[in-house]
C-alpha positions in Angstrom: -50.1 9.8 -46.2 -50.7 8.2 -49.5 -48.8 8.6 -52.8 -51.7 10.3 -54.4 -52.2 12.7 -51.7 -48.6 14.3 -52.2 -48.5 17.7 -53.9 -46.3 20.7 -54.2 -46.7 23.7 -52.1 -49.2 26.1 -53.7 -47.2 28.7 -56.0 -44.2 26.3 -56.3 -44.9 25.3 -59.8 -46.2 27.4 -62.7 -47.8 26.1 -65.9 -45.6 26.6 -68.8 -46.5 29.1 -71.7 -47.5 27.3 -74.9 -46.2 29.5 -77.7 -47.7 30.0 -81.1 -51.2 28.5 -80.3 -53.3 31.2 -81.7 -54.2 34.7 -81.0 -56.5 34.0 -77.9 -53.6 32.7 -76.0 -51.7 36.0 -75.9 -48.6 34.4 -77.4 -49.7 33.4 -80.8 -48.4 33.8 -84.4 -44.9 35.1 -83.7 -44.8 33.8 -80.1 -43.1 36.6 -78.4 -40.3 36.6 -80.8 -41.1 39.9 -82.6 -40.8 40.1 -86.5 -38.1 38.8 -88.7 -34.4 39.1 -87.5 -32.0 36.6 -86.5 -33.5 35.8 -83.2 -37.0 35.2 -84.5 -35.6 32.3 -86.4 -35.0 28.9 -84.9 -31.6 27.3 -84.3 -29.9 30.5 -83.0 -27.2 30.6 -80.4 -25.6 34.0 -80.1 -24.1 33.8 -76.6 -21.0 35.9 -76.7 -21.7 37.7 -79.8 -21.6 41.6 -79.8 -22.6 42.4 -83.3 -19.4 42.3 -85.0 -17.5 44.1 -82.2 -14.6 42.1 -80.7 -16.2 40.2 -77.9 -15.3 40.9 -74.2 -14.0 37.6 -73.5 -11.3 38.1 -76.5 -10.5 41.8 -75.5 -9.5 40.8 -72.0 -5.9 39.7 -71.6 -5.0 36.0 -71.1 -3.6 35.2 -67.6 -1.9 32.3 -66.0 -0.6 28.9 -67.1 -2.2 25.5 -66.7 0.6 22.9 -66.2 -0.2 20.2 -68.6 1.6 17.4 -66.4 0.6 18.9 -63.1 0.3 16.3 -60.3 -3.1 15.7 -58.9 -3.1 14.6 -55.3 -6.0 13.1 -53.1 -6.3 15.4 -50.0 -7.0 14.3 -46.6 -7.2 16.0 -43.3 -5.7 14.9 -39.9 -9.2 15.4 -38.3 -10.7 12.6 -40.5 -7.8 10.3 -39.9 -8.3 10.7 -36.1 -12.2 10.1 -36.5 -11.5 6.8 -38.2 -9.0 5.9 -35.4 -11.4 6.7 -32.8 -14.1 4.6 -34.6 -11.7 1.7 -34.7 -11.7 1.6 -38.5 -7.9 2.5 -38.5 -5.2 0.8 -36.4 -3.2 3.6 -35.0 -0.4 1.2 -33.8 0.3 -0.2 -37.3 2.0 2.1 -39.9 -0.6 4.0 -41.9 0.3 3.6 -45.7 -1.6 5.1 -48.8 -3.0 1.5 -49.5 -4.4 1.1 -46.0 -6.2 4.7 -46.3 -7.8 3.4 -49.5 -8.8 0.2 -48.1 -10.4 1.7 -45.1 -12.4 4.1 -47.5 -11.0 7.3 -46.1 -9.8 8.1 -49.6 -11.5 6.8 -52.6 -8.4 6.5 -54.8 -4.8 7.3 -54.8 -4.3 9.5 -57.9 -0.8 10.7 -58.0 -0.4 10.2 -54.3 -2.1 11.3 -50.9 -1.3 14.6 -49.3 -2.2 15.2 -45.6 -3.4 18.7 -44.5 -3.5 19.8 -40.8 -7.2 20.6 -40.5 -8.5 19.1 -37.4 -6.9 17.8 -34.2 -4.9 14.7 -33.9 -4.4 12.9 -30.5 -3.4 9.4 -31.5 0.3 8.4 -32.0 0.2 8.0 -35.8 3.0 6.5 -38.1 2.0 7.9 -41.5 3.6 7.3 -44.8 2.2 9.3 -47.5 3.3 11.2 -50.8 2.9 14.9 -49.4 2.0 16.8 -46.2 1.9 20.3 -45.3 4.3 21.6 -42.7 1.6 22.3 -40.2 0.4 18.6 -40.6 4.0 17.2 -40.0 4.2 19.3 -36.8 0.7 18.3 -35.5 1.6 14.6 -35.9 5.0 14.9 -34.2 3.5 16.9 -31.4 1.1 14.0 -30.9 4.1 11.7 -30.6 3.8 10.1 -34.0 5.8 10.2 -37.2 4.9 11.5 -40.9 7.1 10.2 -43.6 7.0 12.0 -46.9 8.1 10.0 -50.0 10.4 12.1 -52.2 9.1 12.2 -55.8 
């Protein structure tokens, strides 16, 4: 196969309609926009406009609250930690801190801390030291004979 032999599947692409190119094209003169009116003009963006009526997005009640100083945690599952231990990328005998998790590349960055969740199985005896963890994750690690320390904020 050569570069010039590559082509799309038949019917995968459609030629674009060139609007306003004479009466023979089938889309000449007004170009399918009709006559006069706001939408026949250029530069019109009327997304949520309902003709003067109060738009739906304004009629619906506001709900909820977004905490301005909410903490953003990097999340990691126990199964992934186990996978890295099995692949010898993580040393299970040494204590596993947040910095170690970042260095090995399991987590890209710490953000406001790392939170461990219980998805996946853990068989190695781990000694984890992280910012947060779910109750199920703590139980799973202790069941495998390890410990999971959670820093108090």
